[in-house]
N, C-alpha and C positions, 0 to 999 in steps of 0.2 A: 449598526453591522460593521464588519472589519472593511478596512478599506482596499484590501489586495487578498488574493490568494495565491500560494505557492503550491505548486502539486510536484512532490518528488517522484520522478520517473526515472530514474537509474538504476533499479535493482534487477537481478539476475534471476530471482525465484526457484532457487536451487530443488526446494522441495516438491516442486511439480516437474521434475524432469522426467521424461524427454520432452514433454510439450514445451516445456518452458527451458530455453536455453540462451546463449549470450547474444545471439542473433535475434531470437523471437521470445523476449523474456514474458512472463506470466500476465503484466500488464496490458499485453496485444492479444490475449486469448478471449474469444467469444464468450461470454458468459449469460447472457440476458438479452433476448430479442434479436440476436444476431450482434449485438454491441459488446465492444471490449471494455474491460473493466477500466482502461483509459479513458475511453470515451464517455464511460459513465459519470465518472469523476470530474470531467470538465463539464459535462452539462450541469453536474450537483454544482461544481462551484460558480457557474453563470448564473445558475438558480439563487442564489444567494441575494442578488439585485446589487452587488457590489458596484462603487462608483470608480473603482482603480481598474486595474488589471489582473489578468490570470497568467501568472508566469509559471512555466512547465521549464523544471531543470532535469536535463537527462545526461547521459553521454555523447560526446560527440557521433560516435558509431551507431547511436539510435537515432539520431535526427531525421534521416529520411522517412522510418517510419512512424515517427512523430507527426511529421508535417503531415503526412498521409491522414492519420486519425483526426488531427484538427481539421484536415477538410471535409471530415463526416459531419462536422459541426452545424448546424442550420442556422442558429440564431447567438448574436455575440461572438462572432470568430473575429470580429475586430478587436476585441480586448485581450484578446491571447498572443501570448509572447512566447520564446523559448531560447534558454539557455543552453547551448551544448558544453558541457565540460571535457577539458581535454581531455582528462583523466579521471579515475574513480578516485575520489578522497573520502567517503562517507558524507553522513550527513550534515555534520558541523559545517564544513567548507561549502557544501552546496547552499545551505540555507545562507550563508554568509557573503557569499558572491551576488546574490537574487537581493539580500538585505542591502548591500553596500551600492548595487545599481538603485535601489529604490531612495535610498538615502542622496543620492547624487542627482536624480531627478528631481527630489523637494528640494534642492539648492542647499543641501547639506543638513537639512532637519530630518529627525527620526521620531516623529511624534504619529506617524503613521501606523495602522496596526494591519497585521497579516494574519490569516490561518494559513498552517501548513500542513496539507493533505498528503496523503501518499495514493498512487495510482494504481494502486492492486486492492483495494478494501472495496466491498458491497454494502451499501448503508441506505438503509429505508427506515421510514418513509422521510420525505424531504423536509416536511412541517417541524419533525420533531429534530432533525438533523439542524436546521437553520434556527430555532429557536436554541437551541446548545451552543452553536457559535455565537449567537448575540451576546448569551451569557459570558461566555469565553471573553468575548471583545471587551465587554462591562469591566472584567477583571485586567486583562491588559491594559485599558486605559487607567488603571492605576498602579502601573509599572510592573504588575505580576508577569510573571513566565507561565502561562497555563498549558496544561495538558489535561485531554479527555481519558477520563478512567469510565471502563467499561464494565458493569456488574458482572461477575464470572457466574456461568450456569454450570460448571464442571471444575474437577481440580486439575485444570488444564498445565501440562510442564512444558508446553511449548511456547509461552508465552512470559514478558516480566510482567511484575504487580508493582502497583502502586498502593503504598499505605498512606491512607486519606489520615489527616488531622484534624484540627480544630474547624468551625464553620468559619467561612469568609464570603458572606453570601455576594453573588449568589453561586458560590462553590464553597470549596474546602480547602485549607493549606494542606501541603504535601509533606508528610512526616517522613517518608523515605521511599527510595525507589528500590526494588528487589530483582535482583537477577532470576533467570529462568530456574524454578526451583524443582527438587525431586518429588515424586509424588506425594510421601507423606508430609512434606512441607506445603506443598498446594493445597491439601487437604485442610491444613490447619489454617491457611490463607482464607480459603473460603468459610471457613466454620469461623474465623473471627469477625466475619461481617464488614471489616471495614479497610479490606484490599479489593482492589481492581485491575484488571488485564490493563497493561501499558498499551494503549492503542496506537503510540507512535505520529498523532497529530496534535498538534500545537495551536498557540495563539499568543500573541505579544506585538510591543511597539517596536519597530525597526531599528530604532536607535538602543532602545531596551537591550535587547538580543545581543547586539554589536558590543554594547558596553560591558555584558557580562561577560561575553565570549573573550574580548580581550584580557579582563580582568582575570578570570578563572582558568583560560588557556591563551596564555598571551602567544604563544608560538604560532597558534593561527588566527587568532583575532588581531594583532599587530601588523602581521602579514597581509591581510586583506585589506587594511585599513585604507582608503582613499581610490582601491582598485575600480570601483565604480564609475568614475570619472575617465577612465582608461580604456575601457573596452570600446571594440568597434560593433556597429550595428548593419544588418542588411536584411533584405527582405527576399522570402523563399515563398514567391505566389502572394497569398494574401498574410500571411505570418511573418512577423519581425522576428529575427534572430539576434540575439543581443550577445555582447560580452564575449566578443571573440578577439583575436589578435595576440601577439608575442607578449604583452603585457600581463595578460590574462595567464597564458600560458607559463609564463615564469614565475608567477604565483603559486600556481597549481604544483609545478616541479619542485616547490621547496616547500610546499605543504605537509602537514602531517597528516595520516588517516586518523579520524575520529568521529564519533556518532554525537548528535546533540545531547544526547543522554549523559554519557560519558563527560564530554567536554563542558556541558552548562546545567544542565536540568538536576542532575545529582550531586553539584557542587552549590549551587545557588540557593541562598537563605528565601528567594522570592518567589520559589515555585509553587503553584496554585494547580486545583484540578476541579474541572466541571464534570460533574457524572452523566453520564450519556443516557439520554433517554429513548434513542434510537436505537435500531436493530442493527448489529454490526458483524460482519465476516470478512476476515482477510484471506479468506480461501490460501491458507497456507497449507495446506497439505490434501493430497489425493482424498483423505476422508471427507475433507470439506466440500471438495469440488464434488464427490459422490451424494453427499446430503444435498447439494445445490440441485443436481440433475434428479434425484429421487422427489425432491419436493415439485419439480415442474411434471414430473411423470404422474405423482397423485394428483396435481391440478388438472391435467389432461383427462386423467382416468375418471375424476369426478364430473367434468363436463360431457364425458361419453359414458355416463353411470348407466344410461339407459340402452345401450348398444350390447349386443351380445359380441364377447370376446372369445378367441380360439385360444388354445391351451398356451399358444407362445405367447401372445398378448398379455395373457394371465401371469405368466412367469417374470415378463418384464414389468409388470406392476408391482410384483412381490419383492423387487429389488434390482434385476438384472437391466441396466440403463444401458441406451447406445449413444452414441457421438450423436450429438444433435438431432436425435430423434430418428436418424436415419435407419433402413433394416440392414444393419452389418452384423448383428448378433445372432447367433444359432445355439439357443439353449437346449439342452438334453439333460432331463433330470438335474438340473443347476439352478441354484435361485440365491439372490442377495448379493449377486455379483455387479461391479460398476466395470464398464468396457468405455476407453475412450481411445477411437481408433481410426486411423487410413485405410484401413483393410478389414476384409471380412473377419470375425473370430468366433469359432466354435467353441461351445462349453460344455462338457462333458462330465457329469457327476461331481462337481465343486461347488463349493458356497462360500461365500463371502471373500471374493479374491476381486483385488483391483487390477484389472490388464489395461496397460496404457501402450499403443503403438504410434509412436511419432518421430519424425525427424529420421528415420532409419533406425532406432532403437527400439526395444522391448524392455518394458518393466512390467513385472508379475510381483504383487505384494498382497500378502495377508491384510483384509480390514484390521487397522489398529497399530499397522507396523508404518504406518506412511512417514512418521519422522525419521525413520531411517534412510529416507531416499538421499538426505543430504550426506549420507556418510559413501554413498555409491558414488555421489559427485566427487566428494573428497578423495575416493579410491581413483575414479577417473582422472582427476588431476595429477596423482601421484604416478599414474602410468603415462601422463602426456598424452592421453588421448584426446587432444585438442578438436577431433573431428566430431566426438562425440558431445562435447560440450559446448 
């Protein structure tokens, strides 16, 4: 198994606006049994049985809610550490700061392996996920930079794709990475049979990642070199907070913004892929959230199949869902709608709508238009409506 797990938890989740914003990104939203995506990710990381640490990399503005989520972990809390980045610089620097820390802790060695997870994925079952991480670790110990490819279930335009190459047991070499395609291109990828969704999760040796980052994107790799020994640490309750102080801030101020995909994975000849056998959902749109709640509603309906339901309950089982199952939706001749709201919502004569009322803002969208929410956020930025972001 990998030695350590890194969890990237600094995203803003703009496609789930207005429930997800800069103050409360989507990784903090409750999605399963009252647990947030972040809490579920931490529990999943700890369940791998790693010998080392679970290091959460976040923005300093999100440190307090991160610490609060860590406090909900019942077992293995002593393994959790947090790195609060002084400013957002995308995933390549975020992974670099954690890798440099681990390298310094190992006395300058870089042979320990890490799995890099994101805080906003829903993954089941644990047994299959664990088996795939073991396969990725095996490739990582052969100096490969490993990503996890998700078998596509539809021609999705909201994800990047991985073109799988020749067999490299227990995985495959990566032939190429492809940007988010248009619909015809996405269909051709799915029909080809050797294209996978890019999960944004990785595994590699600490030292190997840093070597490739310095070789391929020296403006970042060289800048972070040696910073692992210069950061300051402190405790926030039971959680150790790492890599703070002026030396780290200086590096971040000088660092370009870049993702691990652009900075390393797409340029490296050592990129490999493990095909995911687990179920994966990045909850990247309101359609995904609606499907998740619909699944829960169906499970509840099955459990109560013997009970007589009134007209309202029947309509909800047909697709009109409420926030957390609370009685906040009043549907009149309406069906197939999804509501996520702090306030009661009445629906009259409408179908297939997504209605979100959170944080003082309202979103109303037709199902299928969820990817346009990011355009709403961009428009709000242009209007300088920081109060809504």
